[in-house]
NUDO-642150 format. One record per residue (C-alpha): x, y, z; residue number from 1. Coordinates in steps of 0.05 Angstrom, whole numbers. Each point is the difference from the previous one (the first is absolute). Layout:
@px->X, py->Y, pz->Z, resi->NUM
...
//
This chain:
@px->-711, py->-230, pz->-459, resi->1
@px->-6, py->75, pz->6, resi->2
@px->67, py->6, pz->33, resi->3
@px->37, py->-36, pz->-56, resi->4
@px->-38, py->39, pz->-52, resi->5
@px->21, py->64, pz->33, resi->6
@px->71, py->-24, pz->3, resi->7
@px->1, py->-21, pz->-73, resi->8
@px->-28, py->67, pz->-22, resi->9
@px->50, py->37, pz->44, resi->10
@px->57, py->-40, pz->-29, resi->11
@px->-23, py->18, pz->-70, resi->12
@px->-1, py->73, pz->19, resi->13
@px->68, py->-5, pz->32, resi->14
@px->28, py->-35, pz->-61, resi->15
@px->-24, py->57, pz->-44, resi->16
@px->29, py->53, pz->47, resi->17
@px->66, py->-37, pz->6, resi->18
@px->6, py->-8, pz->-75, resi->19
@px->-9, py->74, pz->-7, resi->20
@px->51, py->14, pz->54, resi->21
@px->52, py->-46, pz->-30, resi->22
@px->-12, py->31, pz->-68, resi->23
@px->10, py->69, pz->29, resi->24
@px->65, py->-23, pz->33, resi->25
@px->26, py->-28, pz->-65, resi->26
@px->1, py->-72, pz->24, resi->27
@px->-5, py->-58, pz->-50, resi->28
@px->-60, py->-43, pz->14, resi->29
@px->37, py->-59, pz->-30, resi->30
@px->60, py->7, pz->46, resi->31
@px->20, py->-64, pz->38, resi->32
@px->-37, py->-13, pz->64, resi->33
@px->35, py->9, pz->68, resi->34
@px->11, py->-70, pz->28, resi->35
@px->13, py->22, pz->72, resi->36
@px->-44, py->-26, pz->55, resi->37
@px->-46, py->55, pz->24, resi->38
@px->-66, py->3, pz->36, resi->39
@px->-53, py->51, pz->-16, resi->40
@px->-65, py->13, pz->35, resi->41
@px->-56, py->45, pz->-23, resi->42
@px->-24, py->47, pz->54, resi->43
@px->-72, py->14, pz->15, resi->44
@px->-2, py->56, pz->-52, resi->45
@px->35, py->-46, pz->-51, resi->46
@px->63, py->41, pz->-2, resi->47
@px->68, py->-31, pz->11, resi->48
@px->63, py->26, pz->32, resi->49
@px->72, py->-24, pz->2, resi->50
@px->61, py->-3, pz->45, resi->51
@px->38, py->-40, pz->-54, resi->52
@px->-15, py->-67, pz->30, resi->53
@px->-69, py->-7, pz->32, resi->54
@px->-65, py->36, pz->-7, resi->55
@px->-58, py->18, pz->43, resi->56
@px->-59, py->-49, pz->9, resi->57
@px->-69, py->22, pz->19, resi->58
@px->-60, py->-32, pz->-36, resi->59
@px->24, py->-72, pz->-3, resi->60
@px->15, py->2, pz->-74, resi->61
@px->72, py->-22, pz->-9, resi->62
@px->45, py->-4, pz->-60, resi->63
@px->67, py->-36, pz->-3, resi->64
@px->57, py->-9, pz->-49, resi->65
@px->52, py->-54, pz->11, resi->66
@px->53, py->-6, pz->-55, resi->67
@px->-53, py->-10, pz->-54, resi->68
@px->-44, py->42, pz->-46, resi->69
@px->-61, py->-34, pz->30, resi->70
@px->-36, py->44, pz->50, resi->71
@px->-59, py->-22, pz->42, resi->72
@px->-52, py->32, pz->43, resi->73
@px->-49, py->-28, pz->49, resi->74
@px->-58, py->26, pz->39, resi->75
@px->22, py->-25, pz->69, resi->76
@px->-65, py->19, pz->33, resi->77
@px->-30, py->-59, pz->37, resi->78
@px->-34, py->-49, pz->-46, resi->79
@px->23, py->31, pz->-66, resi->80
@px->56, py->-24, pz->-45, resi->81
@px->4, py->14, pz->-74, resi->82
@px->59, py->11, pz->-47, resi->83
@px->3, py->65, pz->-38, resi->84
@px->67, py->-11, pz->-34, resi->85
@px->-19, py->38, pz->-61, resi->86
@px->-7, py->64, pz->41, resi->87
@px->58, py->-13, pz->47, resi->88
@px->52, py->-12, pz->-54, resi->89
@px->-18, py->63, pz->-37, resi->90
@px->-1, py->41, pz->63, resi->91
@px->66, py->-26, pz->26, resi->92
@px->36, py->8, pz->-67, resi->93
@px->-18, py->73, pz->-2, resi->94
@px->15, py->9, pz->74, resi->95
@px->69, py->-32, pz->-9, resi->96
@px->17, py->49, pz->-55, resi->97
@px->-19, py->60, pz->42, resi->98
@px->38, py->-27, pz->60, resi->99
@px->64, py->-19, pz->-37, resi->100
@px->-2, py->50, pz->-57, resi->101
@px->49, py->53, pz->-22, resi->102
@px->24, py->61, pz->38, resi->103
@px->-63, py->35, pz->-23, resi->104
@px->-43, py->-46, pz->43, resi->105
@px->-36, py->24, pz->62, resi->106
@px->52, py->21, pz->52, resi->107
@px->4, py->-28, pz->71, resi->108
@px->-34, py->59, pz->32, resi->109
@px->-65, py->-7, pz->-38, resi->110
@px->-64, py->-31, pz->28, resi->111
@px->13, py->-62, pz->-43, resi->112
@px->57, py->-25, pz->44, resi->113
@px->1, py->41, pz->63, resi->114
@px->22, py->-41, pz->60, resi->115
@px->-58, py->28, pz->40, resi->116
@px->-47, py->-49, pz->-36, resi->117
@px->46, py->-60, pz->1, resi->118
@px->-27, py->-63, pz->30, resi->119
@px->65, py->-31, pz->24, resi->120
@px->55, py->23, pz->48, resi->121
@px->56, py->37, pz->-35, resi->122
@px->70, py->17, pz->21, resi->123
@px->30, py->69, pz->-7, resi->124
@px->70, py->12, pz->26, resi->125
@px->-4, py->-66, pz->38, resi->126
@px->-63, py->21, pz->38, resi->127
@px->-61, py->-43, pz->-9, resi->128
@px->-64, py->37, pz->-16, resi->129
@px->-65, py->-38, pz->8, resi->130
@px->-62, py->6, pz->-41, resi->131
@px->-50, py->39, pz->41, resi->132
@px->-73, py->-21, pz->0, resi->133
@px->-51, py->51, pz->-24, resi->134
@px->-27, py->11, pz->71, resi->135
@px->70, py->14, pz->25, resi->136
@px->15, py->49, pz->-56, resi->137
@px->-66, py->35, pz->13, resi->138
@px->17, py->7, pz->74, resi->139
@px->69, py->29, pz->-17, resi->140
@px->-31, py->49, pz->-49, resi->141
@px->-56, py->23, pz->45, resi->142
@px->33, py->0, pz->69, resi->143
@px->75, py->8, pz->-15, resi->144
@px->15, py->33, pz->-66, resi->145
@px->-53, py->53, pz->12, resi->146
@px->32, py->18, pz->67, resi->147
@px->73, py->-5, pz->-19, resi->148
@px->9, py->70, pz->-28, resi->149
@px->-29, py->30, pz->63, resi->150
@px->46, py->-43, pz->44, resi->151
@px->62, py->19, pz->-40, resi->152
@px->-18, py->74, pz->3, resi->153
@px->-9, py->-3, pz->75, resi->154
@px->66, py->-38, pz->12, resi->155
@px->37, py->48, pz->-46, resi->156
@px->-29, py->59, pz->38, resi->157
@px->22, py->-28, pz->67, resi->158
@px->71, py->-14, pz->-23, resi->159
@px->10, py->60, pz->-44, resi->160
@px->20, py->-36, pz->-64, resi->161
@px->-37, py->-46, pz->-49, resi->162
@px->-12, py->-72, pz->25, resi->163
@px->-36, py->-56, pz->-36, resi->164
@px->-33, py->-66, pz->20, resi->165
@px->14, py->-46, pz->-60, resi->166
@px->-28, py->-64, pz->30, resi->167
@px->-10, py->-56, pz->-52, resi->168
@px->-52, py->-46, pz->30, resi->169
@px->10, py->-53, pz->-53, resi->170
@px->65, py->-18, pz->36, resi->171
@px->-35, py->-4, pz->68, resi->172
@px->-64, py->-37, pz->-19, resi->173
@px->33, py->-69, pz->1, resi->174
@px->18, py->14, pz->73, resi->175
@px->-72, py->13, pz->21, resi->176
@px->-28, py->-52, pz->47, resi->177
@px->-61, py->33, pz->32, resi->178
@px->-63, py->33, pz->-24, resi->179
@px->21, py->73, pz->2, resi->180
@px->62, py->-5, pz->-45, resi->181
@px->-35, py->-51, pz->-45, resi->182
@px->-66, py->34, pz->-10, resi->183
@px->7, py->73, pz->19, resi->184
@px->73, py->19, pz->-11, resi->185
@px->-17, py->72, pz->-19, resi->186
@px->-28, py->14, pz->68, resi->187
@px->59, py->-36, pz->33, resi->188
@px->52, py->42, pz->-37, resi->189
@px->-37, py->64, pz->16, resi->190
@px->-1, py->-19, pz->73, resi->191
@px->75, py->-14, pz->-1, resi->192
@px->16, py->68, pz->-29, resi->193
@px->-52, py->38, pz->40, resi->194
@px->30, py->-27, pz->66, resi->195
@px->70, py->16, pz->-26, resi->196
@px->-21, py->72, pz->-12, resi->197
@px->-27, py->3, pz->72, resi->198
@px->66, py->-25, pz->28, resi->199
@px->39, py->45, pz->-47, resi->200
@px->-36, py->60, pz->29, resi->201
@px->19, py->-21, pz->70, resi->202
@px->72, py->-8, pz->-23, resi->203
@px->3, py->69, pz->-32, resi->204
@px->-33, py->32, pz->61, resi->205
@px->54, py->-30, pz->45, resi->206
@px->62, py->7, pz->-43, resi->207
@px->-17, py->60, pz->-44, resi->208
@px->43, py->19, pz->-59, resi->209
@px->58, py->-43, pz->25, resi->210
@px->-46, py->-61, pz->-3, resi->211
@px->-23, py->17, pz->-70, resi->212
@px->71, py->9, pz->-24, resi->213
@px->23, py->-66, pz->31, resi->214
@px->-58, py->-39, pz->-30, resi->215
@px->11, py->32, pz->-68, resi->216
@px->74, py->-15, pz->5, resi->217
@px->-6, py->-73, pz->19, resi->218
@px->-59, py->-17, pz->-45, resi->219
@px->32, py->35, pz->-58, resi->220
@px->-46, py->-28, pz->-54, resi->221
@px->-57, py->34, pz->37, resi->222
@px->-46, py->-60, pz->-11, resi->223
@px->-43, py->-41, pz->47, resi->224
@px->-9, py->-74, pz->-16, resi->225
@px->-33, py->-61, pz->31, resi->226
@px->41, py->-63, pz->6, resi->227
@px->8, py->-67, pz->36, resi->228
@px->59, py->-2, pz->48, resi->229
@px->42, py->-57, pz->28, resi->230
@px->24, py->44, pz->58, resi->231
@px->-7, py->-45, pz->61, resi->232
@px->-13, py->61, pz->44, resi->233
@px->-65, py->13, pz->-37, resi->234
@px->-52, py->-53, pz->16, resi->235
@px->-61, py->34, pz->-31, resi->236
@px->12, py->69, pz->-30, resi->237
@px->49, py->57, pz->4, resi->238
@px->41, py->48, pz->-42, resi->239
@px->71, py->9, pz->-24, resi->240
@px->41, py->38, pz->-50, resi->241
@px->37, py->-41, pz->-53, resi->242
@px->31, py->17, pz->-67, resi->243
@px->-23, py->72, pz->8, resi->244
@px->-74, py->-17, pz->8, resi->245
@px->-44, py->4, pz->61, resi->246
@px->-30, py->-69, pz->8, resi->247
@px->-64, py->-20, pz->36, resi->248
@px->15, py->-73, pz->14, resi->249
@px->-37, py->-62, pz->22, resi->250
@px->23, py->-68, pz->22, resi->251
@px->-15, py->-61, pz->-42, resi->252
@px->-74, py->-14, pz->-1, resi->253
@px->-17, py->66, pz->35, resi->254
@px->-19, py->45, pz->-58, resi->255
@px->-57, py->43, pz->25, resi->256
@px->13, py->-13, pz->75, resi->257
@px->12, py->57, pz->51, resi->258
@px->-4, py->53, pz->-54, resi->259
@px->-5, py->59, pz->47, resi->260
@px->61, py->-23, pz->40, resi->261
@px->46, py->-11, pz->-60, resi->262
@px->32, py->69, pz->0, resi->263
@px->-7, py->15, pz->74, resi->264
@px->76, py->-3, pz->8, resi->265
@px->15, py->43, pz->-60, resi->266
@px->53, py->40, pz->36, resi->267
@px->37, py->-65, pz->18, resi->268
@px->2, py->-19, pz->-73, resi->269
@px->28, py->68, pz->-19, resi->270
@px->51, py->-2, pz->56, resi->271
@px->25, py->-70, pz->-19, resi->272
@px->5, py->19, pz->-73, resi->273
@px->38, py->63, pz->16, resi->274
@px->50, py->-36, pz->44, resi->275
@px->11, py->-54, pz->-53, resi->276
@px->10, py->52, pz->-54, resi->277
@px->50, py->39, pz->42, resi->278
@px->38, py->-64, pz->18, resi->279
@px->3, py->-20, pz->-73, resi->280
@px->24, py->68, pz->-23, resi->281
@px->46, py->18, pz->57, resi->282
@px->22, py->-66, pz->31, resi->283
@px->35, py->8, pz->67, resi->284
@px->-5, py->75, pz->-5, resi->285
@px->-76, py->-1, pz->2, resi->286
@px->-31, py->36, pz->58, resi->287
@px->-29, py->-41, pz->57, resi->288
@px->-53, py->53, pz->6, resi->289
@px->-56, py->-26, pz->-43, resi->290
@px->-63, py->38, pz->-19, resi->291
@px->-36, py->-18, pz->65, resi->292
@px->59, py->25, pz->41, resi->293
@px->7, py->64, pz->-40, resi->294
@px->-74, py->13, pz->6, resi->295
@px->0, py->-10, pz->75, resi->296
@px->60, py->46, pz->9, resi->297
@px->-35, py->53, pz->-40, resi->298
@px->-64, py->-8, pz->40, resi->299
@px->28, py->-9, pz->71, resi->300
@px->70, py->30, pz->2, resi->301
@px->2, py->59, pz->-47, resi->302
@px->-59, py->39, pz->29, resi->303
@px->26, py->-6, pz->72, resi->304
@px->76, py->1, pz->0, resi->305
@px->9, py->76, pz->-5, resi->306
@px->-44, py->15, pz->60, resi->307
@px->29, py->-57, pz->40, resi->308
@px->71, py->25, pz->-11, resi->309
@px->-21, py->69, pz->23, resi->310
@px->-34, py->-27, pz->62, resi->311
@px->62, py->-40, pz->21, resi->312
@px->45, py->60, pz->-14, resi->313
@px->-44, py->45, pz->43, resi->314
@px->-1, py->-51, pz->56, resi->315
@px->77, py->-3, pz->0, resi->316
@px->8, py->75, pz->-9, resi->317
@px->33, py->-9, pz->-69, resi->318
@px->-14, py->45, pz->-60, resi->319
@px->0, py->-60, pz->-48, resi->320
@px->-3, py->-75, pz->6, resi->321
@px->4, py->-58, pz->-49, resi->322
@px->-35, py->-67, pz->-1, resi->323
@px->32, py->-51, pz->-47, resi->324
@px->-45, py->-59, pz->-17, resi->325
@px->49, py->-41, pz->-42, resi->326
@px->-57, py->-28, pz->-41, resi->327
@px->42, py->-32, pz->-55, resi->328
@px->49, py->-33, pz->49, resi->329
@px->-54, py->-25, pz->47, resi->330
@px->-44, py->-26, pz->-55, resi->331
@px->59, py->-38, pz->-29, resi->332
@px->16, py->-31, pz->68, resi->333
@px->-72, py->-21, pz->11, resi->334
@px->-7, py->-28, pz->-70, resi->335
@px->64, py->-40, pz->7, resi->336
@px->-22, py->-28, pz->67, resi->337
@px->-67, py->-19, pz->-29, resi->338
@px->33, py->-34, pz->-60, resi->339
@px->50, py->-40, pz->41, resi->340
@px->-48, py->-21, pz->56, resi->341
@px->-62, py->-24, pz->-37, resi->342
@px->-23, py->-50, pz->52, resi->343
@px->6, py->50, pz->57, resi->344
@px->-35, py->57, pz->-35, resi->345
@px->-56, py->-47, pz->-20, resi->346
@px->-14, py->-27, pz->70, resi->347
@px->24, py->54, pz->49, resi->348
@px->-58, py->43, pz->22, resi->349
@px->48, py->55, pz->21, resi->350
@px->26, py->10, pz->-71, resi->351
@px->-32, py->59, pz->-35, resi->352
@px->-22, py->-32, pz->-65, resi->353
@px->-27, py->66, pz->-26, resi->354
@px->64, py->39, pz->16, resi->355
@px->5, py->27, pz->-70, resi->356
@px->-70, py->29, pz->1, resi->357
@px->12, py->31, pz->69, resi->358
@px->73, py->20, pz->0, resi->359
@px->-15, py->74, pz->0, resi->360
@px->-51, py->-7, pz->55, resi->361
@px->46, py->-39, pz->47, resi->362
@px->60, py->45, pz->-14, resi->363
@px->-38, py->62, pz->21, resi->364
@px->-24, py->-37, pz->62, resi->365
@px->72, py->-14, pz->22, resi->366
@px->16, py->74, pz->-4, resi->367
@px->-66, py->21, pz->33, resi->368
@px->19, py->-44, pz->58, resi->369
@px->65, py->40, pz->6, resi->370
@px->-39, py->65, pz->3, resi->371
@px->-48, py->-27, pz->52, resi->372
@px->57, py->-25, pz->44, resi->373
@px->39, py->65, pz->-3, resi->374
@px->-62, py->37, pz->24, resi->375
@px->-15, py->-52, pz->53, resi->376
@px->72, py->3, pz->26, resi->377
@px->-3, py->76, pz->5, resi->378
@px->49, py->21, pz->-55, resi->379
@px->-46, py->57, pz->-18, resi->380
@px->16, py->39, pz->63, resi->381
@px->62, py->-31, pz->31, resi->382
@px->64, py->34, pz->-23, resi->383
@px->44, py->-53, pz->30, resi->384
@px->-33, py->-54, pz->-42, resi->385
@px->4, py->44, pz->-61, resi->386
@px->74, py->13, pz->9, resi->387
@px->13, py->-74, pz->10, resi->388
@px->-36, py->-16, pz->-65, resi->389
@px->36, py->55, pz->-39, resi->390
@px->68, py->-24, pz->23, resi->391
@px->-13, py->-72, pz->-19, resi->392
@px->-43, py->10, pz->-62, resi->393
@px->39, py->57, pz->-30, resi->394
@px->-26, py->-10, pz->-71, resi->395
@px->-72, py->12, pz->22, resi->396
@px->-23, py->-64, pz->-35, resi->397
@px->-38, py->-64, pz->16, resi->398
@px->3, py->-59, pz->-47, resi->399
@px->-40, py->-65, pz->-4, resi->400
@px->40, py->-61, pz->-22, resi->401
@px->-15, py->-74, pz->-10, resi->402
@px->63, py->-41, pz->17, resi->403
@px->23, py->-72, pz->1, resi->404
@px->25, py->3, pz->71, resi->405
@px->-12, py->45, pz->61, resi->406
@px->54, py->26, pz->46, resi->407
@px->-34, py->-22, pz->64, resi->408
@px->-75, py->3, pz->-11, resi->409
@px->-49, py->-57, pz->-10, resi->410
@px->-54, py->29, pz->-46, resi->411
@px->28, py->69, pz->-13, resi->412
@px->45, py->54, pz->30, resi->413
@px->28, py->70, pz->-7, resi->414
@px->73, py->16, pz->-12, resi->415
@px->38, py->63, pz->-14, resi->416
@px->47, py->-2, pz->-59, resi->417
@px->40, py->60, pz->-26, resi->418
@px->-46, py->50, pz->32, resi->419
@px->-64, py->-34, pz->-25, resi->420
@px->-52, py->-34, pz->43, resi->421
@px->-18, py->-67, pz->-33, resi->422
@px->-60, py->-43, pz->15, resi->423
@px->17, py->-71, pz->-20, resi->424
@px->-44, py->-62, pz->-7, resi->425
@px->7, py->-70, pz->-27, resi->426
@px->-39, py->-20, pz->-63, resi->427
@px->-39, py->-52, pz->39, resi->428
@px->-23, py->51, pz->50, resi->429
@px->-17, py->56, pz->-48, resi->430
@px->-59, py->40, pz->27, resi->431
@px->2, py->-39, pz->67, resi->432
@px->4, py->41, pz->64, resi->433
@px->17, py->61, pz->-41, resi->434
@px->-8, py->48, pz->59, resi->435
@px->51, py->-35, pz->44, resi->436
@px->70, py->15, pz->-28, resi->437
@px->0, py->75, pz->12, resi->438
@px->-16, py->-10, pz->74, resi->439
@px->73, py->-15, pz->14, resi->440
@px->23, py->67, pz->-27, resi->441
@px->10, py->37, pz->67, resi->442
@px->43, py->-57, pz->26, resi->443
@px->46, py->8, pz->-60, resi->444
@px->10, py->76, pz->5, resi->445
//
């Protein structure tokens, strides 16, 4: 049979090459044979590789050693079976010496025993890595590895510091259940990272340098990985930050599903990670103002407060006026209420579930309602009203405060304390009827 003749000739050639190799390495050809149980398989180019236990199979020619010096080989092609022990034993004896030889033998990083050509799953650091079929490796090379440098450069440019995407698909391949991750993983990985870059651009456009800094702070390894998650809140795909890495995650059995949506809520992942990091580092002293809250204050409060104070001061005929938002206090009160009333905040449609992301917006609205009412009531040209206000609110200040209990209001109210006009509201009614409390001001003066 031509196939066996070719195999025999190849074994002869390999025997000669291996004898030369062992001689060059100073190995004794008469050394005792290794009696461990190993399996070797000659690849289609009749080269062998090692991961110290099992070896790659391609052309259906298999060699085994099992606690004996006898080595056998068979052509396992359909309809063919013939012993070629005389070649197998010589080949395996030489191979065993090269595999188990002295410190001068081929090191682990060489082509002879690189894990990339291993047939069986291996475990490194407790993580299982599967043998990838040739078609899968080709897809990764052509559609992923060729694009990865470009992706990493673009992400690094967006975030201002070097980022990498060290995804090891051999750990993910066993989780593949559908055609895309099984047959074209290179395209799938590129799609995951391409959509992440799109959402990252939107994030940077919205949050600017502060957003970059927060993401770089929370994902401090500056790496993007792909992983399965057991988070019950993620039914298909999503993202989170864990152990300093930004993770694109998928639920069990959902690798390759909803790729474009996975990082849509990138800012939520950053915000959650930042809050967790602050709580871990600072404990009870951690600020209740998370990244979303700080970003909203910067976007909605900071640009408007100076002009709004001037407008109210002008309306009241005062040279200066102060608006005090009490962001830290109010955020702490809202966070505590949310934590201690989980059922209510989950079901009550009046509760502002996004209060963190809009705290700056709603705070400025409370004070804008004050300005509008003062103008509506005629404080801008009525000296009697102005004098009444100055006598009662002698510190020229309005505060906004979230409290546990109101003096006499239902949703909210205004009170005057120590020369300061205070707008008060209950946590449950935050942002509800925000224009109403100031309307009782004239009756109080």
